[in-house]
N, C-alpha and C positions, 0 to 999 in steps of 0.2 A: 637461506637467502643468497642469491648469487651476487657477487661484487664484480667489479671490472677485472680483478685479478684472477677470479676463478670461473669466469663465464666460459661456457663451451665455445670452441672455435667454430667458425662458419664452415660449411662444406666447401671443398675445393671446386673449381669450375668443372673439372672432369667428373667429379661425383654428382654435381648438380645437373650435369647435362645428360646423364643416363636416362634413357626412356624405356619404361617397362613395355613389354609386348602387349598390344591389344589383343582381344579375342577376335579372331577372324573366322568367317564362316563360308568363304567362297574363294575360288581360284582368283577371281577378280580382285578381291581384297588383298590376297597374298601378292598379286602382281603390283598393285599400287604400293603396298608396303615395301616391296623390293626396290621400287623406284625412289621412295623416300629415304629408305635406310639400306643402301646397297651392301653394307658390311655385315648384315645380319642374315643368317641362313633361315629361310622360311619353309624348307622342305618338310619338316616334321610337324608343321602346323596342321591340326586336324580340321577337316571341313565340317565337322559336326559342331553343334552348339555346345557350349560348356557352362557349367554352373559355378556359382561363386560360393565359397565356403568361408565362414568367419573363424574357423578353428584350424588346428594343425592338420596338414594333409601332405600327401606325396605330390610334388609338382615336377614338371619338366622345365629344364632351362631353355633359354631362347634357341640354342643350337640343337635341341633335342636330347641332350644328355640328361642323366638322372639328377634330380635335385635332392638335397638332404632335407629331412623334415625340419619345419620351422613353425613356430607358434606365433600366430598373429594375436598377440596379447592385447587385452583391453586395459584401459587406464585403471589404476587402483581405485577401488570404491572409496567414496568420501568417508572420512572418519566420523565427522559430525554433520548433522543436517539441522537446518533451522526450522522451527515450528512457527507458522505464520497465522496471525489473527487479523481478519479483514472485515470491514463492513460490507453487507450485501444489499444495502438499500441506499438511502440518501444521507447516511450518517446518523449519529445519535442513537445507535442501536444498543448501546451498552457494552461496547468493546472493552472499556476500561475494567469492567467487572470480570470479564473472561480473562483478560490479560493479568489482572491481579491474582486470579485463581491459579493460573499457570506459572506466574512469576514467583510464587511462594517458594518453589524449589528450583528455580532457574539459576543458571550461572551467569548468563549474559542476557540483557533485555535491550532491544534495539528499536529506534525510530528510523524509518528509511525515507520519508518524504513529508511534504507539507511544512507548516510552520506553526505559529501561535494562533492561526485561524481555527485550529482543531481544539476540541475540548473533551477531556475524559474525566469522569467523576469516579472516585474510588472511596468506599466507606470501609474504614478499619477501626475496630474498637469504638464504634459509634462516632468516629471523627470523619467528616466528609472532606476529602482533598480534591482540589480541582487542578488538573494538569493541562497544559497547552503545548509547551515545548518539551518539557521533561518527560521521559518515558515513565509510564505508570509503575514500572518495576523498580523505580528508584526507592520505593518504600522498603523493598527487600534489602536489608543491610548486608546480606551475604552475596548479593549479585552486583555485577558491574553493569551500569546503564550506558548505552552508547547512542549518540546522535550522529547519524550517517551523513554522507556527502550530499544525499538527495534532499536533505532538510534545508530550509532557509531560516536563518537565525537572526532575530532581533535581540541583540545582547541586553539592552535595558529590560526588555520583556522577560528574558530568561532569568535574570537575577531577581527581578521584582516578583516573579512567580514563585521562586524558591523562598523568598522572604515571607510572602503571604502564607504559604503552606507551613512554614516553620512555626508561625504564630498559632496555628490550629492544633497542633499536637506534636508528638515526638517522632512521627513517621519519617520526617525528612532530616533528622539530626545526622550530621556528617555527610550530607549528600555530595559535597564537592570532592570527597575522597573516593567516591564510587561512581563518578560520572566521567565519561570520555567523549570527546567531540572530534569528529573528522576534520582534519585541516583543509579538506576540499569543500567543506560546506560553505555556501554563499551567505553573505550578510544582508539582512534587511535594514536599510537606513531609515531614519525618521522621515526623510523626504519621499521615500517609497510609500510610506503610510499616508503622508499628506496628498501625494499624487493619486493614491487609491481613492481617496474621498472626492477629489476633483473629477476623476474619471466617472465615478458613479453619478455625480451631479450633472455632468455633461450628457451622459446617456439618458438621464431623466428629461433633460431640457430638449435634446435633439430627437429622441425617439419615443419619449413618454414611457420608457421602460428601462429600469436599471437591472443589474445582475444580482443584486442582493448580497454583495460581498461583505466581509467582516470589517473591511477598511483597515486591515492589519498590514497592508503593503505586500501581500503575498504575490499577487499577480504582477505588479510592477517589478518586484525583485526577480521573479522567474523570467520576466521579459528582459531585464538586464542580463541575466544569465544566458538566455538564448541569443541575445544581441552581441554577446562576447564583450560586454563592457562592465559586467558585474565584478565585484570584489569578494574575495574569499577570506576565510579565517587565516589561511597561510599568508595572504598578502598583509593582513593586519599585523601579524607577528614577525614579519620580515623587516625590511627597511621602512620605518614609519615615514620618512621623507618622501620616498617613492609612493607609498600608500596615499599620502596626503595629496600628491599631484593627481593621482588617478581618481581619488574621491572628488576633488574639485572639478575635474573634467566631467565626471559622471553627473555631479550636481548641476553643472552648467547645462548639460544636455537636457536634463529634466526641466530646468528653468526655461529653456528655449521652447520646449514643448508646451509647458503650462506657465505662461507669464505671470499668473496670479499666485503661483507657488511661493510660499514664504520659507526660505531656506536660511537657517542660521548656521552656516558652514563652520565658522570658527568655534562656536559652542559645541556642535556635534563632534568635531574633531577632538576637542579637549576631553569630551566624555568618552570617546572611543579609545583615547590614549590610556585612560584609567582602566577601562574594561579590558584592554589588551593584556595588561599585567595580571588582571584578576582571572582571565580565562586561560592564560598561557599554560598553567600547570595541568589543565584539563584536556589540552589538545594533543592529538596523536595522529600518526599516519593511519587513516581508517582502513586502507586496503590491507596493510600488514597486520593491523589489529584483528580484523575479521579472519584473515588467513590463518593466523596463529590460533584463533579460537576454533576454527573449523578443522585444522590439521593436527592440533595438539591432543592432549588427553581427553577422554570422554567428557563432554559438556552438554548441558541443556541450554540451547540458545533459542530465545523467543524474539519474534519480530511483531511489533504492533503497528498496524496500518492506521494512518490518520484519514479522516474523511471516509469515503466509501465508494463502491463500484460505480454508482450512478452519478458520482461527482468527478470521475476520472476525466482528464483532459481529452483523451482519445475516445473513450467508450461511454462516457456519461452523457447526460441530457444537455449537450452543447447548444448554446454558449453558457448555460446556467450551471457551470461546473467550477471546480477549483483548477489550479494551474499546474498540477503535478499528476503523475501516474499513481493512483491509489489502488490499483489492481495488482495482481501478483507480480507482473513484470517490473513494477517499481521497486520490488524487494532486491532484485539483482542489480539494477542500475543505481539504486539509492544506497546500497551498502558495498558494492564492488565484490559480489560473490557470484560464482558460476551457478547456472540453473540446476545442475545436478546436486547442489547442496541444499536445495529447497525440499523439505520433507512434507509433513502434514500441513494442510492449509484449511484453517477453520473459518467458516463464514458465520457472521453474527447477524441474526435476523430478529427484529422486533416482532412481537406477536400481532402487531398492526403496522401501519406505515405512517411515517411523519416526514415532513420536509420543512426546512427553514428557508425563508425568502421566497423569491418568485420562480416561475417555471412550471411546465406541465406536470400534473399530478392526477392521473386517471382515476384512482380510487378515493380521492379526497371526499370527505363528508363535511361540507360546509353547512352543518345543521346541528341538531342537538346531539347526535351520535359523536360527531367530531368534537363538539364542546365537552362532552363527557370524557372522551379519551384524553383531551388536552388537560382537563381538570384533574382527573384521577391519576394520569401519568406524570403530572407536574412537567408538562412539555414546554420547557423554556430553555433556549439555547445557553449552554455553559459559557460560550465566548461572547455572545452578543446580547443576551438577555431578552431576545425576541421570542414571542410565542411561536411554537411550531404548529404548522398546519397538520391536521390529523385525518386519517382515513383507514379503510379496511386493508388488511394484508393483501398485497399484490404479488401473487406467485408468478405471474408472467415476468415481472421485473426481476424477481429473485432467480428465476430459472435462467434468465439472460446473464445475470451476474455469475451464476454457476458455470455457464458456457465459457466465460472468460477466465475464471479463476480455478476451476476444477476443484471445488471444495471436497475435502476428505470427509468432513462432518460439519454439522451446524450446531450453533447455540441459539435457542429460541428464548428471547428475553421478554420480561414484563408481561408474562402470561396473566399475572394476577390483576392487571388493569382491566381485563375482560370479565372479571368475576361476576359483575352485576348484570351482564347482558343476557336477555332471554334467548336471543339468537345472534349468530355471528356470521358475517359474510366474508367470503374470500374470493378475490379476483382470479379467474382462471383462463381468460381469453380476451383478446382485443378484437373489436370489429370496427370497420370503416364502411359506411354506407350499407350496413347490414351484412357485410361479408367478413368472416374471420380472417385475420392477417396472420401469416406464418412466423413472423419475427418481430422483434422489438424495433419500432421505428427509429431511424437515425435523425430524421428531421423533426424539429420541435413543433412546427406548425401542424405536421401530420399527427404527432403524439397528442397534441391538444384537442384533436378532433375525434379521437377514438372513443368508442363506447365500450363498457366492460361487461363481460359475462361473469356473473357471480354464482357461486355455490353457497347455499345457506346451510350452516351447521348449527346444531342445538347448543345453546349456552349451558352453563352449570349452576349459575346463580348461587354460589356459595364460595366462601373464602378459600383460597389456596395458599395463603401466606405461611401457614404452619407446616405445609407438606415438606418432607425431607427425602422422599423417594417417589418413583413413578406411581407405585401402588397407592400412595397417600392421596394422589390427585383424584378428583371426581372422574367417573368414567367418561363423561363428555369432554372434559379437559384432556384426558389421555387421547380420546378420539381426534381432537383438534390437532394435537401434535403428530399423531400417526397419519392424519390426512396430509399434512405438510411433507412428511417423509415420503409418502406414497407418490405425491404429485411431482416432487423434485427428484425422486430416486436418490436421495442423499440421507444418510442416517442422522438423527438428532442425538447429539452427545450430552448436551446440557439443556436444562430448562430453568429459566430465571423467574422467581416468584417473590422478589423483594430486593432491597438495596444491599443487604449485608452479604458477606462471604458465605454464611450459612444458608442463604436463600438460593443457592445454585444447586439444583438437583443434577447429579451426574448419573447418566444411564448406563454407560459402559466405559 
């Protein structure tokens, strides 16, 4: 790390003003060059075009003399790369299971975006843990869990989540000793959550349509961040008097926007003062933490995305999305790491499609098939408790997610939920007014109008829950997985056929 005492000196004006010779291809170019730079001899400049090499080569100097060999060296290859697990649909794909599987031998497990609007369920030794803010890898007592700067943190929710899971089993024992939190992460306040509820109510009253948010204050907190009025963990741990002034100013702004908002500022400040001391030992400079992990000795670093591709603020089914980038770009901005340090990117795909809340859903089955999937899959939101809408697997949607994220491989989860079906449909194309459209629509009014072309595949009508290898699966179940691979041109690495760790079949 460079300090002020050992920082490299800036280039001198003379050095900074040197201009490399451009490649000129005509006498006209050379004449113009002489006018602009009269002190440089252009007689030896060739009139033929030249190629550019990225390696060592013989070059001529500007005045035509021989140049010594020099190597245009590339930057040193990164020592460690992060492995990323992302949802490829509308969330609830079973990312927690995949993360848990990979986290068993990970050294660092990171969350890079979202807040406690996300929900991951992990089953270990028959104990079901529910995570919202904590990385799923916190169960691994040999790993460090890290909450990055891209996450928005409701401190009461964080500690409440830990306490609830502590009561379920021994998985979280000692969690505070292995959790680190970026000092640049923004704070979700109680009034953010209250404002979230008011906003949903106003949307319903004004337009007859809400967004279906979790009312956890995520949108308002990211809004404060974008407005540059938000407060971060580093602010809370600095001068509390200054923090209090900024908190009251922000609370006042929300009160002016929503006059019915009930803010008990004094009570929340007292609560935050207590949480400040409790969270202080966990807080670190996230940029340096990640840099040391990436540049130090060999480490397995895992990043678990919250939400999913179709809930991304830029690429999701806007406005029915979350307020963060839950695609691969959010990994870099949410952890403070260079793109070159991103390694494998695994997409998690449920064997059918679900969605919580409102918004277009082309393959939805609002019928007995959808009810069967909901019932067999126990499709209830971990965070909200709402029933999930269910439908056939939409490969148009997953292919779009792959375009954005560049999945290295896929995990297909909850294949066992399809065990009883005689035939299974898969969405393979969208049409509007009878014409196939070439891309996933950006406009939700357009998306709500599409009709879907389905391919019907044979079911297997037998239990897959005891399968522990691909060959153990019925041939039609294998065919279903291979069809997904073929359509998306992405290999399937894992198949999920149950809740436990043992129910993940690894193909390679």
